[in-house]
N, C-alpha and C positions, 0 to 999 in steps of 0.2 A: 504494500500500500504506500502511496506517495504522500507522506505526511508533511513534506516540505513544500507542497504546492502553494503558491502565493494566492490562489483563488479560494482556498479553504476559508470558510466563514463568509463568503460573498453571497449576496442575494441572487438566486438563480431562477430562471423560468425555463421549463422544458416542455416540449410537446411530444407525446408518445405517438407511435405509429397508428394508434386508434384515435388520433387527433384530440386527445385530452390534454389540457394545459395544467401543469403543476408548478407551484412556486414555493420555494423554501430556501433554506440556508445550506450551502454546500458543506457537507460533513466529511466526505471522503471520495476519492477516486481510486479504484483498484484496477490497475492496468492488467494484472494477471487474469482476473476474473471478468474484465471488461464490464465493470459496474460503476454506477454513480449513486452515492447515498446523499439524501437531503434530510434535514431535520426541520421541525416546525413547518410542515408542508400543508398547503391548501390545494384542493382540486377545484379548478374553475370550469370543468366540463369541456364540452366541445366548442362552445362559444360561436356556433354557426359554421365552423369548419366542416362539419359533417355534410353540409349541403354540396360542397365541392366534390365529395367522393361518394355521395349517396349512402353514407354510413348512418348508424343509429345515433340519435341525439342523446347526449349524456349531460344531465344538469349539473350545475356547480354544487359543491357540498359546503355546508357551513362549518363543519368540524375541521379541526387542525390535527393532523397526524404527527405524532412526535418524531417518527423516523420512517422513511421509505427508501428501499433499495431498488434501483432501476437497472435492468440489463441494457448495456450500451447499444446492442443491436436493435432494441425496440424504441430507441430515442430518435425521433424525426428531426428535432431542432432543439438547440440549447442556447440560451442567451444570458449573459451576465448583466444584471441590472445595476448592481452597485458592488464595487470591490470592497473586500474587508479592509478596514484600516487597522494598522498596528496599534494605534493609541486608543481604540474603543474600550477594551476592558483588560488589556494586558495579555490577551490570548488565553485566558483561563477557560477550561472546558466546563460544561454544565455538570452538575452532580447527577450522573447517569449510571445506574448499576450495570448497564450493558458494556461500559468501558472497562476492559480488563487491564490495559496498560496504555501509556502515552509516551511516545518517543519524541524528544525535543531535539 
């Protein structure tokens, strides 16, 4: 896992191959498994993109998912909205029992 990626902590928007847009904070990129993990993720549904491909409409969700792991091959588009700044909170990780270790 590439823990030294400067984009970690950035606000990311991605669109899946099913045309569903997700927005969250970039948590990790695993090049070996070809996965992207986001935290504090909201799903905005298809937002009209389904009309372009005659796919099924998926409505937005009001809930916030603490963590979602995406397969890279199923990501259609990825956009960085705002890069993480080093002076935000000193780079501290959230208190998450899923974190086994942190390499600095």
